[in-house]
N, C-alpha and C positions, 0 to 999 in steps of 0.2 A: 385018457387024452394024451396026445403026444406033445412033445416039447416043440416050441417055435424056434426055428433056426435063425440066428442073427445074420443079416445081409452084410457082406464084406464091403468096405469102402473102396472106391476106385483109386488106383495108384496115381501119384502125381510127383512132379519134380520140384524139389525144394528151392532150385536156383531161378525158377521162372517167376517174374513179378507180373501180377495181373495188370492189364491195361488200366490206367487211371486217367479218366477224362478230366481235364482241368479247364475251367472257364475263368480267365483272368479279366479283371476290369481296370487294371492300371498298366501304364506304359513301363513302369519300373519292373514289373514282373516279366514282361516281354523281353526287356533288356537282360534280365537275369537268365532267361531261357537261352540267350545267345551263347551261353557257356556250356550248354548241354552237349553231351556226346551223341545224343540221338538225332539222326538226320531229320526225322519227321518233326521233332520238336523245333529244331533249327529252322526248318522250312516254314513252319507255321509262325514262329516268332518273327522271322524276317518279313513274312507277308503282312503280319499285323503291324509291324513298325512302318512298313511302306505305306499302308493305308492311313495310319495315324499321321505320318509326315506329310501326306498329300493335303491334309486338311488346313494347313497354314504354317506360316513361318515361325510362329511361337512354338508350335509342336516340335519343329526341327531343332530349335534351340533347347527345348526341354529334353529331348532325346540325347542331344550332345552332352548336356549336363549330367544325365544319368549314366553316361559312359558307353553309349551305343556305337560310337564311331570306330573305336579300336577293334572290337570284335567283328563289325561289319566289313572293315577293310581286310580282315583275314578271311572271312567267309566268302568273299567274291572269288576266291581261288579254291574253294572247297571242291572235293572230288565228285560230290553228288550234284548232278545237273540242276535239280530243283532248288537245292539250297543255294547253289551258285547264282541261279537266275533271280531268286527272290532277294538275295543280298545285294546284287547289282541294282535291282529295281529300287530297293530302299536307299542305297547310297546315292544312286543317280538323282533321286528326288531331293534328298537332303543336301546335296552339293551346291544347290543354289543359294543356301544360307551363308552369309558372310562369316559368321562365327565358325561354322562348319568348315569353310574353306581354310580358315586360319589353323584350325585343329588338324586338318588333313596334311598340312605342310610338314608336320612333325612325323608323319607316318610313311612318307615316301610311297604313296599309293598309285602314282602315275603308271609305273611299269605294269602293275597288275591290271589296271583298267585298260591300258592299251592292249594287253594280251587277250582281253575279251572281245576284241574286234576281229579276231581270226574267223575264217569261213566256217570252222567247225562249230562255232556257237550259233544258237538259234536267233531268230529275228528280234525277240524280246530282249535278249541280252545285248544285242547290237544297239537297239533303241535306247536303252537306259545307260549303257556304257558311253555312247556318244553324247547322251544328255549330260552325263557327269562331266565329260571332257569339255563340252560347250560351256558349262557353268564355270569351270575352273580356268578355261583358256583366256578369260578376260584379264587375268592376273599375269604380269610379266614373268614372275618366277615360274609359274606353271607353263607358260609358253616355252620357256627355255627347256624345261624338263620334257615336254612333249616332243620338242625338236630333237633333243639329245637321245631320247629313247625311241626314235624313229616312228613317231606317231603319224606323220604325214601320209606315208604310203597306205596303211590300212584305211585311213579316213578318205583318201582319194578313191580307193577301191569301193568303198561303201556309197560313193556318189551314184553308183549304178545299182544300188540295192532295189529290190522290187517294193520295199516298204517305204511309203512317203515320209513317215516320221524319221526313219533312219537317214533318208536323204536330207531332210530338213536339218536334223541335228548335225550331220556330218558337214554340210556346206556352211552352216553357221559357225561351227568350230573352226573350219578353215578360214572363214572370214575374220574371225577374231585373231587367229594366228598371223595372218598377213598384214595386220595393222603394224606389225614390226617389220621394218623395211628389209631386214636381212632374210626374212622368211619368204619373201615374194618370189624370188627366183626358184625356190624349191618346187613350187607347184608345176611349173612348166618342165622342170628337170625330171619330174616323176610322171610326166605326160598327163597332167591334170586338166589341161585346157579342153580337150574333147568332151569329157563328161560334164564339165561346167557349162559348155555351150549347149550341150544336150538338155541340161536342166532349164534352159531358157524356154524350152517347149513344154515344160511341166504345166499341168492343169491347175496347180496350186500357186496363186500369186506370191505367197510368201517365199516359196522356193525360188521362183523366178527373180524376185527382188534380191534375195541373198546371193544367188549365183551372179547376177549382174553387178552387184556391189563388189563382190570378190574379184570379178574380172576387171572392174574399174581400178581396184587397188593394185593388182599384179601387173597391169599394163603400164605402170609407171617404170617398170624395169625394162631396159632396152632389149635384153635377150628374150624376154617374154613377148615383147612386141613383134620380134622376128618370128617367134613360134606362132603367135596369134595370126599373122599373115599366112603362114604355111598351112594352118589348119582351117583356112577359109573363114576366119572369125569375122571378117568384114561383111561377108555375105549374110551371116545371121544378124549382125547388128543393123545393117542397112535394111534388112527385111523387117526388123522390129520398128525401125524409124518410119518405114512406109506403111505400117499397119495401124489404122486409127484405133482398133480394139486394144492395142498395146500402149495406149497413150500414157498409162501409169509408168511405163518403162522407158519412155522417150528421154526423160531427163538423164537417167543412168546411161542409156545408149550413147547420148551425146557426150557424156563425160569420158566414156571409153574411146570414142572417136577423137576427142580432144587430146587424150593421152597419146594415142597412136600417131597423131599428125605431127609429132615432134620429129619423126623420121621422114626424110625425103622419099624413101621407098614407099612408105605408107601413103604419102600424098599422091605419088604417081599411080599407085594401085587404085586409090579411091577415084582419081580422075579417070582412069581407064574404065572403071566400073560404072561411071556416071554418078558417083557418089557426091562429087562436088556440086553439081547442078541440083541434086536432090537435097543437099544440105542448104544451099542458098534458097531453094524453093521452100523448104521447110521453115526457114527463118521468116519468110514473108507471109506464109499462109497459116502457120500454127496459131491457135487461139489460146494456147497455154503460156502465160508469161514466163513461168519458170523454165519451160522447155525452150522458149525463144531465147531467154537469157543464156542458157547453156549452149544453144546452137551458136550464138554470137561469140561465146567464150571459146568454142571449138574453132571458129574462124580466126580469133585472135591468136590462139595457140598455133594454128596453121601458119599464120603470118610471121611467126618468129623466124622463119627461114627466108632469106633473100630471094631464093628461087621461087618459093611458094608465094611470096608477095607479088612477083611478076605474073604468076598464073592467076592469082586472085584479081589483079588489076585488069587482066585480059577478060575476066568474067564479070567485070563492072561491079565489083563488090562495093565500091564507094556509093553507088546508087542504092544498093540494098541497105547499107548502114545509115545513109542519110534519111531514108524513108522511116527507119525505125526510131529516129530521134523524135518523131511526132507521137510516139507511144506515151501513154500516161503512166505506165508502170515504171516505178523508179529503178527496180533491179534490171529491167531491160535497157533503160537509158544509160545506167551505169556501165553495163557490159558493153554497150555500143561505144561509149566514150573511150573505154579501155581498148576496144578493138581499133578505133580510129587512131589512137596513139601508136599502136603497133603497126597498123597498115601504113601509116604516114612515114614510116622509115623508108618507104619507096618515094623517091622525089616526084615521080609523075602522079602518084596518088595525092600528094599534098596539093598539087595544082588542080586535080580533079575535084577534090572536096571543095575548094574555093569556087570553082565554076558551078558546082551544084548548090551553092549558097548554104553550105553546111556550117560555116563558121559562126554565123549569127545565132542560130539556135543553140549551139554549144556555149557561146558566150552567155546567153540568157540562163543557161543551167547553173551559172555561177551564183545565181540568186536562190537556188534550191534550198529547201530546209534541211534535206539530208546531207550530212557531212561527207558521206562516201560518194554521193553523186557530185558534190562540189569538187571534191578531190579528183574524181575521174574526168570531169569537164576540164579542169586545169591541166591535167595530164595530157588530154587530147590536144589542147591548145599549145602545150609545150612541144608536142611532136609536130604539129602543123607549122609552127613558126621556126623550127630548126632549119637554119640556112634558107629561109624563104621570106624575103622582105615583103612580098605582095600579101602574103597571109598576115604578116604583122600589121600592115596598113588596114587590112580587112577587120582585124580585131579592134583597131583604133576607131574605124568607122562605125563599128557596132558598140562603141563606148565601153569596150572591154578593159581598157587600161585602168579606168576608174574602179571597176569591179575587181580587177586583179590586185590593185593596191589595197582595197578593202580586205581581200582574202589573205593578205600578208598578216593580218591580225586575227585570222580565223582560229578558232579553238582546235580545229583539226590540223595537226602538224603537217600531215601529208599534203593538205590543200595549200598551206603556206609554202611548202617546198616547191610544188609545181608552179605556183603563182610567181614565185621569185625566178624560176627558170624561164617562164614566158617573158617576164619583164627583161631578163637578161638578153633574150633573143631579140626583143623589140628595140632595145637600147642602142643597137648598132646604127639606127637611123636618128639623125639629129632632131627632126621634127617630133618623132615619137618620144624621144628622150625628154624633150622639153615638156611634152604633155604628161608624161609619167611623173616627172618631178613636180609639175603643177598640182598633181593630186596628192602631194605630200608623201611620196614613196620613200624618201630618205629617212624621215623620222620612223616610219614603220619598219624599215630595214634595220635601223639602229636598235630598235627593240628586239629584233630577232638575233642580233649579235650577242645578246645576253642569254640566249637559250643554251640548254645543256644537251640538246639533241644534235648529233653530228650531221645528219642530213639537212636540218634547218641551217646550221652554220655554213655548210658547204654551199648551199644555194644562195644564202644571204650574202656571203662574201663575194660570190660571183656577180651578183646583181650590183653590189656596191662598186665593184671594180668597173663594171660596164657603164654605170651611170656617172661615175666620178671623173669622166674625161672632160666634162664641162666645168669651167671655173665656178659657175653659180652653184653647181652641185657640190663641189668641194667646200665652198663657203657654207652651204647649208649643213653639210656633214660636220664641219667644225662647230657650227652654232648649236646643233642638237646633241653635241657631245659624243659623236660617233668615232672619233679618232682613238680614244683610250681603249674602248673594248676591242677595236680592230687590232690595236697593237698587242693586247693581251692574248689574242688568238694566235699570235706567233708562237706562243708557248704550248700550243695544243700538241697532244701526243698523236693526233691524227694527221697523217702526212698531207692529205688533200686539203684539210682546213688550213694547215700552215702554208701550203702552196698558194691557195686562193687569197689568204690574208696578205701574203707577200706580194701577190699580183695587185691587189687593191692598193697597197701602200706604194708600190712602184708607180701606179697611176696618179695617186694623190700627191706624190712628191714632185710632180710637174709644176705645182704651185709652191712658190717659195715660202709663203706664209704657212701653208698647210704642212710643208716639209719641216719647218722649224717646230711646229706644234707636235708633229710626230716624234721628232727628236726629244722634245721635252717629255713626251709620254714614255720614253725609253725604247723607242723603236730601233735606234742606232745600236744600242748595246745588245739588244736581243738578237738583231740580225747579225751582228759580229759573232755572237756566240753560236748561232745556227750555222753560219758559214764556216766556222772552224770545226764543225762536227761532220765527219764523213757520212754519217747515217741520216742526218737531219737536213743538210743543205740541199738546195735545189736551184734550178736556173732562175726562178722568180725571186728567191731570197737574195741571190747575188745581184740581180737587177735592181731590187728594191734598195739594197744597201748602196749600190752605185748611184741610183737616182737621188737618194737622200744626200749623199756627199756632193753630187754634182749641183744640187740646188743651193748648197751653201759651201762655197769653196774655202771659206775660212775654217769650217769644221773639217773639210776634207784634208786640207794641208796640215792642220794641227794633228789629226789622227793618223794620217797615212804618210805625211812627210813628202808628198809628191803631188805636183800639179802638172798635168800633161799640156801639150801645146794647144789642145782643144778646150782646155779649161781657161776661159777668158775672165780675168779679174775685172771688177768694177769698183767704183767708189763705195766705201763701206767695208771693203775687205780688211781683215786684220789678222795678225799672227801672234797668238798668245804663247807660242812655243809648242814643243812637242808634248802631246797629251797621250797617255797610254790608252790602248784599246780597252773599252769597258768603263772608262771614266768620262764624265760629262765635261764638255768644253764650255767654259763660261762665256756669256755674251758680253759685248762691249758695255752694255748698261750695267751688268753685274760688276764688271771690272772697274767701271767709273765710280762705283760706290765704295770701293775698297780704300782703306787708308794707304798712303804711299808707303811702300815697303822696299826691301832690299832685293826682291826677286827680279827676275828678268822682265824688262819692260815689254808691254804689248805694242807692237808696231801697227799703226793704222793708216789707211789710205782714204783720202777724201779730197778730190780736186774740184768739187763744186760746192758752193754754199747751199745750205738748206733754206727752206722758206723763212722769210724774215717779216716780222711785224714791227712797224715803226709808229709810235704814238707821239704826235706833236701837238702843238697848240691848235685849237679849233680852226683858226684861220688858214693854217697851212697843213692840216692833218692829211696824210697821204699814205696809201699802202702800195708798195711796189707789186707788180705782177709776180706771182710765185714762180720761182725757178724750179726746174725738174729735180725731184728728189730721187735718190737712188734706192732700189729695192733693198740692197744690203743694209744701208744705214737705217732704213725704216724697220727692217727685221731686227736690227740690233737692239731696238728699244721695245719691240713687240711684246716680249715676255712680261714686262712690267706694266705696260699701259697700252690701251688701244687708241689713245689720243695722239693725233699727228704731232710729231715733234716740231718745235719752233725754235728759232735762234734770235737772240737779240743782236741789234747792230744796224748800221745805216745801209740802205740799199741803193746808194748813189752809183750810177753807171760809171762816173769818173773814178770811183774807188778801184774798179777792176784794173785800171791802167797804172795805179800807184804800186810801187814796189812793196810798200809796207801795208798792203790792203788786208793783211791778216790781223792787224791790230785794231780790232773793233772796240769802240768806246761804249761802255754800258749806258743805256738810256734810262735816266732816272724816271722818266714818265711811264716805263713798262710796269704794269701792275699784274699781269697774268702769270700764274704759276706755270712754269715751263717744265716739260719732261726733258731729261738729259738727251742731248744729241751730239753727234760727233762734230767737232769743230772743223771749220773750213781750213784746208792746207794750201795757202796761197803759194808757198815755195814749190810745192809739188805741181801745182797748176802751171807755174812758170816753166818747170822742167818739161812738162807735157807739151807746152806751147813751143819750147825750143826744139824738142825732138821732132815735132811735126814740121817746123819750118826748116830745120837744117838737115834732118836725116831722111824724111819721107821722099824728098825730091831725088835722092840718089838712085841711080839705075842698077848698080851692082849690089846684090844682096849681101855679099861678103863685106863690102864697104859699109853697108848699113849696120850690120852686126858689130863691126869694129867701131864705127862712129858712136853707136849707142853705148858701147863699153867704155869709151873715153868719156862720154858725157856722165855716165854713172860714177866712174872713178873720180872725176873732178868734183862732182857734187858731194861725194862721200869722204873727202879728205885727201884725194890724190893718190899717187902711186906710193906703195909701201914696200920697202925691200924685205925679203924674207928674214934677214938677220936682224932687222930693226922692228919686228912686230911687237916686241915687248915695250918699245918706246911709244907705240901708237896707243895712246890712252883713251880708247873708245868707251870703256866702261865708265870712266869719270864723266865723260861728255854726256852719256845717256843719263847718268844719275842727275846731272845738273838740269837736263831737260825735264826730267820727272819732277824735280824740286820746283823748277820754274812754273810748270803747268799744274803743280799740286795734284798730280794724277799719275797712275801707273801706265797711262796710255800716252805714247809718243807718236806724233805725226811723222810720217816718213820723210816729208820734205824738210823738216827741221833738223834732221840728222846731218851734221857736217863732218863727223868722224864715224864712219861706219865700217864694220868688219865684214867678213865673208857673207854672213847670212843677211845683213842689211843690204849689201850691194846686189846680191842675187835676187832679193825680193824687189828692189827698185828696178832692176833690169827687167824682170818679168812683167811688172805692172806697166812700165813704159812701153815695152815691146807689144803688149796687148793693145795699147791705145794707138799705136801707129801701124798695126797689122803685121808685125814680125812674129814668126812662129818660134816659140821656145818653151821649154819645160822648166820647172823649178823643183829641185831635189834637195831635201834637207839631209845633212850628214850629222856626224857627232862632233862634240866639242866646238860648237858655234860655227861649224862649217855648213855651207850650202853652195850650190852651183847651178848653172843653167846649161842645159843640153840643147844643141841645135843640130839640124840635119842640113847638110850641104851636098848638092849633087855636082860632081866634077864635070868639066866641059865634055862635049860629045866626043866619043872615041871613034876609031875607024869603023867599027861594027857595033851599032846600037848605042844605048846609053848606059852609063854606069849607075849602080845603085847608090842612093843617098848614103852618106856616111855621117856618123854621129860625132860631134865635137863638143868639147867643153871650152867655154870662153873665159879667159882670165880677166878678172875685174879688179885685182888687188896688186899684183906684182908687175906684170907686163900687160897693161890694159889693151884689150883687143886681140891678144895672142890666142889663136885657135889650136887646141890640143885634141888629138884623137882620143876618144873616151877611154880606150883601153891602153893608152900609152903611159909610160912611167911618169911623164910630166903631169898628165891628168890625174893619175893616182896620187901623186905628191900634192897636188893642189887641194884635193878634197879629203886628205888624211893628214894627220899630224906626223 
């Protein structure tokens, strides 16, 4: 037998590893495989991760926690197409998870994802790369990165992709990006409008909606609107609007039109294309409330331009809007009211709305439950009543004033703002003003003065200013405590609020009682401060301060040291001396309560007795008819009491003829507690009587001024030589009068030794009573003087200008000195 030969083994390479099929059942293993150097393993791991991530958001979070994000962000740039595709698919799906988005911010993945949008990549890569960008582009930080890494251009190019998913993702990403205003112009700059308009023809509604919403956003940019016209964008939009099958796109199409109609060129183009008629027809025929509302908003946007309002008026837009007021849908009626407010900026349209009886249904909408509709109705009425009294009366006839006052207390601040605006417009008519006040508008407005909303305060102060021109309204404003908050609004940092508050105060200051209470509330000091500021003062603040001072000449003279010829003093005027700006001027009532002191006396004027009550025995008990009380004297005691002041004494008519009629004997029978009142100055009354009898009949005005100067000089102690002023002991005389009266108040008629400021004051108050024009100016060191204007006789050619003179009351009574002469300067200076 022969030997068996052993078969040799086949040769093999010791470096080759036999394929090892692995079946993994955990995501962790797949994540570990992402670090493999083998392309096949990487491709399968990415594919498995993609499928796992698609199953839910929790899986995406788990993968992130296992560390899948960092290797996937590297693998999307792998040189192998399959690995790259599968990695992009996995990352694209996972990017929708919020935790994944945060993780990706640390990896700067945007440039790599954008690079996958290049034409060399296949459709699947495009789909999931755009999906990734769509998920990330909702975050502002990613928007900035996409913009900075030039992501717009490839996205716009992919709008023309043959794959609908790529189109959908690309347009959605662009839509997210243009939510940021600065990105909107980029689309038209990269010629993105044509492909967006083309997407409106897509068979997929979601793509149509996204494209339309993107166009809606970018047409808010003016340059984009120009480009939109140039690429015939209106043709496509109007085509959608005219197609019933595209009813789901009508709302968005109307918003695009609304944006574009801000430009007059777009308005003209639409008019040329018949789009305006189509729009108005659509408003009347559409059965979709939201579409109708947006169509009306487009009309309102169109009416922002004055030229457009004329065109709309010619197309009878008022009739269309009035008919829509009958709609039951609240959003439609709200849009209509807002459009009425805008269209009413055209004066003819305001009248047309009234002729169409549109005002009454709008007034009724003030009763609506919806706050937005109530506000829109008030806004419409505000526009309709602007400079239109007939519409204001129409609101009154529809009982709108009552509803508007109710709306001042509306929880919706906008409704209150517009209601106050309407009432302001209506208040220009006295009849309407009274009706508004009868519905308790003033208390409601005072409540608004406590608001912290600037728009509320602006409207409320305007309304107060408009209503307060009636004395009854000012009294009500005082009674409901409206003056103090009004004064506090002068401190507002808002210029318009300060201006309106100043306006309201200037109106209220026409009433002396109200003016005094305003001063008590600090208005005088605040207005002085405002007017000293170059940044805060305004014409109304200056007017308000002037009105407050004009209403109380005692305050004016004390604070400013000047009374003009037009400032006519009356009984009750007093001079407490110069008070510095920012300090309060005491009232006569306050001064009367002071203990007699060594300070300068307050000089008071009162030529008429106040009301007198005389109580006698029952058989001859009699009350004289009350004599006229002066406003100033009543005001002087107003701060301390609202009870009319009364004065003890006899009311015998024969007493007026007696020389010592100022010496009233107290009546023991008087049992009523009396408020302090300024005593009657019989001596001053006699001076007035003498001036009327001896000076008024004079024909020559210069002689009248001179005669009055002599009268004043004689009454105040006669002529005093300059060198002997130190011997003229007027201070001692005034002190004696204060001691005699037990008061710091001295009646001017009782002064028999008066210096410069006594004489100048007496001259002014006497001149005011006999109709002579003169001013009163306070100087320093007890000086004061009167300025008068005298016109020289007619010259050869024309008349000479009046010249200002100072009249001497002290040294050479009646001597007229030109105001700029050395003699005049010497008279009012030491």
